[in-house]
C-alpha positions in Angstrom: 279.6 43.9 105.8 281.2 46.9 107.4 283.7 46.3 110.2 281.5 48.1 112.7 278.6 45.7 112.0 278.3 42.8 114.4 277.4 39.4 112.9 274.4 37.8 114.7 274.4 34.1 115.2 271.1 32.7 113.9 270.6 29.0 113.4 267.1 27.9 112.7 265.9 31.2 114.0 267.5 30.8 117.4 270.2 33.1 118.7 273.5 31.8 120.3 272.1 31.8 123.8 269.0 29.9 122.9 270.9 27.4 120.8 273.4 26.9 123.7 270.5 26.1 126.1 268.9 23.6 123.7 272.2 21.9 122.9 273.3 21.7 126.6 270.0 20.0 127.4 270.4 17.6 124.5 274.0 16.8 125.4 272.9 15.9 128.9 270.3 13.5 127.4 272.8 12.1 125.0 275.2 11.3 127.9 272.5 9.6 129.8 271.3 7.7 126.8 274.7 6.5 125.8 275.5 5.0 129.3 272.0 3.4 129.2 272.7 2.0 125.8 276.0 0.4 127.0 274.2 -1.1 130.0 271.7 -2.7 127.8 274.4 -4.2 125.7 276.0 -5.5 128.9 272.7 -7.0 130.0 272.0 -8.5 126.6 275.4 -10.3 126.6 275.3 -11.3 130.2 271.8 -12.2 131.2 271.4 -15.8 132.5 268.7 -17.9 134.1 265.1 -18.8 133.4 264.3 -15.4 131.9 267.2 -15.6 129.4 265.3 -15.9 126.2 262.8 -13.2 127.1 265.3 -10.7 128.4 268.0 -11.4 125.9 265.6 -10.5 123.1 264.1 -7.5 125.0 267.5 -6.0 125.8 268.4 -6.2 122.2 265.2 -4.5 121.2 265.9 -1.8 123.7 269.5 -1.2 122.8 268.6 -1.0 119.1 266.0 1.7 119.9 268.4 3.5 122.2 271.0 3.5 119.3 268.5 5.1 117.0 267.5 7.7 119.6 271.2 8.5 120.3 271.7 9.1 116.6 268.6 11.4 116.4 269.8 13.4 119.4 273.3 13.8 118.1 272.0 14.8 114.6 269.7 17.3 116.2 272.6 18.9 118.0 274.5 19.1 114.6 271.4 20.8 113.1 272.2 23.7 115.5 275.7 23.8 114.2 277.2 22.4 117.4 279.1 19.3 118.4 277.5 16.5 120.3 279.4 14.9 123.2 281.2 12.0 121.6 283.7 10.6 124.1 282.9 7.9 126.6 284.7 9.8 129.3 282.4 12.8 128.6 279.3 10.5 128.7 280.4 9.1 132.0 281.2 12.5 133.4 277.9 14.1 132.5 275.5 11.1 132.9 273.2 10.6 135.9 272.9 7.0 134.8 275.8 4.9 136.1 277.6 1.8 134.9 277.0 -1.5 136.7 278.9 -4.8 136.6 278.3 -7.9 134.5 277.2 -10.2 137.2 273.8 -9.0 138.0 270.8 -11.3 138.3 268.1 -10.9 135.6 265.8 -9.3 138.2 268.5 -6.7 139.1 269.1 -6.0 135.4 265.4 -5.2 134.9 265.5 -3.0 138.1 268.5 -1.1 136.6 266.7 -0.6 133.3 263.6 0.7 135.1 265.7 3.2 137.1 267.4 4.3 133.8 264.0 4.8 132.2 263.0 7.0 135.1 266.1 9.1 134.7 265.7 9.3 130.9 262.0 10.2 131.2 262.8 13.0 133.7 265.6 14.2 131.5 263.5 14.1 128.4 260.6 15.9 130.0 263.0 18.7 131.4 264.5 19.0 127.9 261.1 19.1 126.2 260.0 21.9 128.6 263.1 23.9 127.8 262.8 23.6 124.1 259.1 24.3 124.2 259.7 27.6 126.1 262.2 28.5 123.3 259.7 27.6 120.5 261.7 24.6 119.2 258.8 22.4 118.2 260.9 20.0 116.1 263.1 19.0 119.1 260.0 18.9 121.3 258.3 16.6 118.9 261.3 14.3 118.8 261.4 14.2 122.6 257.7 13.5 123.0 258.0 10.5 120.7 260.9 9.2 122.8 259.0 9.9 126.1 256.0 7.8 124.9 258.3 4.9 124.0 260.2 5.0 127.3 256.9 5.1 129.2 255.6 2.1 127.3 258.8 0.1 127.9 258.7 1.1 131.6 255.2 -0.2 132.0 256.0 -3.5 130.2 259.1 -4.2 132.3 257.3 -3.3 135.5 254.6 -5.8 134.5 257.3 -8.4 133.7 258.9 -8.0 137.1 255.7 -8.7 139.1 
């Protein structure tokens, strides 16, 4: 390549600007998901009361799914040749989802998870719109599957709370 020729960044057919937009959106989701994941672990370990058995098991199911989704999101970022957020301080700085204490009632835990689901759902939908506009159908497909699952969990926990 001659010195005067400029190398063009192309990863999966996306230029640098497009890839940056996709990865920025995915990193935001990754931060939210990671804080949510840790909250679920907290709730799994610390739930008490009459709902213990139901919620202890449900929180474990949810954090296992969150763990898998976190991995998918981080690997998708790597597919674009970029680095996912990986430090807890970065997750906490970028996340809209906030940490809570260990002394919540089971009802408050469920309320927190429902709020997290709403944030995650909005974040996923925003991200899906961005990637769809850029023609990234693989990321959009991944996000649509996650959205469907979050919506189902939201409905079930809402029904549980009534």
